[in-house]
N, C-alpha and C positions, 0 to 999 in steps of 0.2 A: 453428475459431474462435480457435485458438492457433497462431501461425506460430513455427517456429524456423529461424534462418538463421545461417550462419557468416560473420563479418566478420573474416577472418584467423583469428586464434586466439581471437577473443572471440565469444561466442554471444549473439545479438539474439533475444529473445522478444518477440513483437507480439501483443497481444490484438487480434483481428481480428473484431469484431462491431460495426462502425461504425454501423449502422442501429439498433442499441440502445445506442449510446454505450459500447460495450464492457462493459456490464453483465455481471456474473460468475454464470452458473448454477452449481449444485452441481458438475456435471460438469466445467465449466471450471476451478473451483478445484482439484479433485482432479488434472486434467491440468497445470495450471500448477505446482502444488507439485511434481509428478513431474519435470516438465521443469527446474525450478530445481535439484533434487536431482541430477538426471542430469548437467547441464551445470555445476554449481557445484563438482564435484570434479576437473575436468580443464579443460585450455586455460587461458586468461589471465585469464578472468572473464566476467561475465554482465551484459547491458544488457536492461532491461524497458521497453517502450514501448507505445503504443496507436495503432491505425489510425484515420484520420479526425480529427474535431474535438474528441474527448475522449480523455483518458488511460484513464479507467474511470468509470462512474457507480456503482461499488460492486455491492452485491448486486442480483441481479434479484428485485425485491420481488414482481413479478407471480408469477415461479415460486415464491417462498418462501411465498406465501399459503397457510395451511392447514398448513404444515410446522412442525416443531419449531424455534424460535427458537435454542434451546440447541445442537441439532444442527448448524445453520447456522454458528453462531458458532465451533464446533469446526473447521470446515473453513477458516474464515478464519484461526484461531489457527495451524493447521498451514502456511500460506502464509508466516507470519512465522518459525515454526520451521524451514522449509525453507531460507530466506535465511540464518538465523545458523547453520546446520550447514554451510554452504559453507566451502571452504577458499580461495576466491579472491574478490576484489572484485565487489559486486553493486551496480550503479548503476541508478537510475530516470531514464529520459528522459521527463520529464512534458510530453507534446505539448499537453495541453489540461487541462480540468477533472478533478480527482481528488476522488471523492466518498466518504464514509462509510467503509466498510471498505477500499477501495481507497487512500484518502487515508492511512488509519491504516497500511495495509500498507507505504507507502513509507518510513515512519518507522524501519523497522529496517535500511533500506538503507545502504550505505556513503557514498552521495553521492546527491543528487537535483539534477539539471539540469533547467531549464525554458526556456520562451521567453515572450515577451509574451503569448501566448495561454493560458498556464498559470494554473492556479488551484486552490485548496483549498476544500472545503466539508464541513463537519461537521454533518449534519443531524439525528444521532440524537436528541439531547434533545428537539427540537422535534415528533418524531413517536412519542415514547414507547419509543425503543429505548435500548439501552446500547452503550457503546462497546466494541471488541474489538481483537484483534491486538496485545495488550499495550500499546496505547497509553495506558493509565493510567500506565505508568513511562516510555514512549518519548517521548510528547508533551511532558511536563515536562522530559525530558532535552535536547530540542532548544530549545523555547520558553520554558523556565522554568515553575516551578510556578503562579504567579499568572496568567501569560498563558494558559497551557494550560487552566486551569479557565474562564476567560473564553471562549476559543475553543469549548469544548464547550458551556457553559451558554447562550451566545448564538447557538448554531447558526450559527456564523460562516462566512461566505463571503469568501475572500481572493483578490485578484487576484495577478498575479506579483510586482508590487513589494511588496506586504503580505506574501505568503509569504516573500520573500526577506528582509524586515526581521524577520520572526518567526523565522527559522531553519529554516523548512521547506524552502525551496530554497536550495542552496549558490550557484548560479550561474544567471544568465539569459544565453542565447545567441541568435544568430539562429535563425529557426525552420527554415531550410533547412541548418542545421549541428547540429541537436540530436543526432541519432543518432550522427553522426560524432564529435561533441565528447565524448559519453559514452563511445564506443568508445576514443577517443584517451586519454581520462583513465584508463581501465582499463589501457591498454598503458603508459601512463607509470607507473603505480603498480606494474607487474609487470615492469619491465625487469630483466635479469640483475644479480644482485648485490644486490638490495633485499631487505630483511626484512619485506616487506609481509605475508606469511603470519603471521609472529609477531606483528605489530602489530594484525591483524585479531583474533587470539586475545585480545590484551591489552585493546584499546580498544572492541570491541563489547560490548553489555550481555551479561551472563552469561546462559546458558540457564537456570540455577537462579533468577534474579530474574525472567526472563521467565516461566517455568513457574508461579511464584507469582502472577504477574499474570493469566496465563490463568485459573487457578483462581478468582480473585476475580471476573474478568469473566464467567466462565461461570455463577457464582452470581448475578451481577446480571442476566444474560440470562434465567434461570430466573425471577427475582423479577419483571421487567416482564412476562414472559409469564403467570406465575401470577396476577398482579394485574389482568391485562387492559389494562395500559397499552400494550403492543405491539400488540394487535389493535386497539384504538381508533385508535392513531396510524397503522397501516398503512391502516386504513379512510379516515381523512382524507386521507392521501397518495393512495389510489385515486381518491377523490371530486374531488380537486383535479386529478389528472392527466386526467380525462376531458375 
């Protein structure tokens, strides 16, 4: 369900569960973090994309039913941690809709390229869940504090143009050129003689700040779980999905 391919010296990781809109099971999250770590310290960079019509529908909520929300959140946090620990550029090729934890995960990438079919959806507030992936600091960093709050509280769904205007996408390219454009961006940023590795360290959010955000978000996940908000929200989701 995760494919890893070499495009020259750039690694392309593809979420390949299109029948489930690439929704991430716990096992997929573990494998994905491991793949990012393995390939994020060699070659020229990493591109992450999805197969089919979605980038990723976020957490597989059917698999997560009955499991610990706080534990699930921790595996999402490690996806963000894995990206920020890399020493090469990491670029998202957002081929379709990015939802929830997957949308939040892309916020730590060094760039996010999309197409006219791309979109972002932040459903957590509407189903009693809490945000994760250090998005409590990464979303305001890209979209601004006031806009970030509205995106979360409004359970906002943005099309490609809106995501571009909000700073969530950096560029919109033709659909058939998405992965190639992402690979070309990595190659351009890692040409010989450039100080890209230094600037990744200087300009990425610090791991210390991100770890503090993880701690707050894990506490929030425990709160919505203990108060029953999460269980009720996921039941509403399951009912609507039938």
